N, C-alpha and C positions, 0 to 999 in steps of 0.2 A: 765142562770146563769150570765151574763154581768149586766142584768138589777136588779138582787139582789144584785149585788155589787155596781152598781151606788146608789139604795137606801139606801144600808148600809152607804155608804160615807155621803150622804144627811142627813141620821139621825144624825150621829156622829158629823157633823159639825152645824146642825141647833140646836140641843138641847143645847149645850153650849151657843148660840149665844141668844136662846130665852128665856132661864131662868132669866138670869140676868133683861130682861126688863120686866118680869112677877113680882119679887120680887120687884124692885127699883122704879118702875112706882109712887107710892105715896110718897117717899120718898124725902124730901129736904134736901140737904147738905149744910155746912156752906161754905161762900165765898171763905175761903182759900181751901177747899177741891174742889170746883167748878174749881177754878183757876188751882189748880195741875192736875185735870183730863181733863183739856182742852189742857195741853201739851202733852199728851200720843200719839195724833196721829202724832204729829212733830216728836217726839221720835221714835217711830216707824218707820216712814218714813226715817229717817235719819240711822236707824239701816239697813235697808234693802238696802239703796242707798250706803253707805258707803264703803263695802267692793267691791263692783263694780267700784268705783272711783280708788280704787288701783290696779284694774286688767283689766285696759281698755288696756294698752299696757305693756305685762310682761317686754320688752327689757328697757322700758323708763316709771316707774310710775308716775314721774313728771308731763306727759302731763295729767292724770286723777286729779292730784292734782290742776293744771292751770285750767282745766275745772270747778272743783268744787269752786274754788277761784272766777273765773268769775261769775258764776252762783249766788255766795253769794253776792257780790258786786250789781249785777245787781237787784237781788231779794231785796235786802237792799234798793237800790234807786227806784224801780219803782213800787213794791207791785203788779206785774203781774206775772202771771204764764209763759206765752207765751215769754216774753224777757229773762229771767234767762235761759228757756230750749232751745231756738234758740241759745243765746249767747255761752252757753257751748258747745253744738254741734257744733256749728262753729269754737271755739277755739280749741276743741281736733281735727276736720279735719284739720283746719290748721297747727297745730303744728305737727300730723303726716303726712302730706303732705310736708311741706315746711322747718320746724324746724330741727326736728330729720329724716333726710332722712336715 
C-alpha cells in the first residue's frame, strides 16, 4: 500500500512539472516576459523565507528582522550566498544569546 501511495505522489507532482516543459520547449518569449519570469524564483524564495523570519523568536520578533537585514546588506555587497547566510545566522545567534537574554 505504501508503494502505491509513493507512486501516486510521484505522478501527481511530476506531471505538472513535465507538461510545461513539453509544450513551451520551442516557444521564445519577448525579452520583457523573459525578464519577468527570471524574477519568479526570487519571489518564491522570499515568500518561503519571510514567514520564518518573523517566527525565529516569538518573544522578540525583531531578532529575525535584524538577521534578515544583515543578510540583505551582506548579499547586496558580496553577491555570494555563504556570506549572508553565515552573517544572518551569527546575527540571530548573538542577539538571542547576548542582547535579548
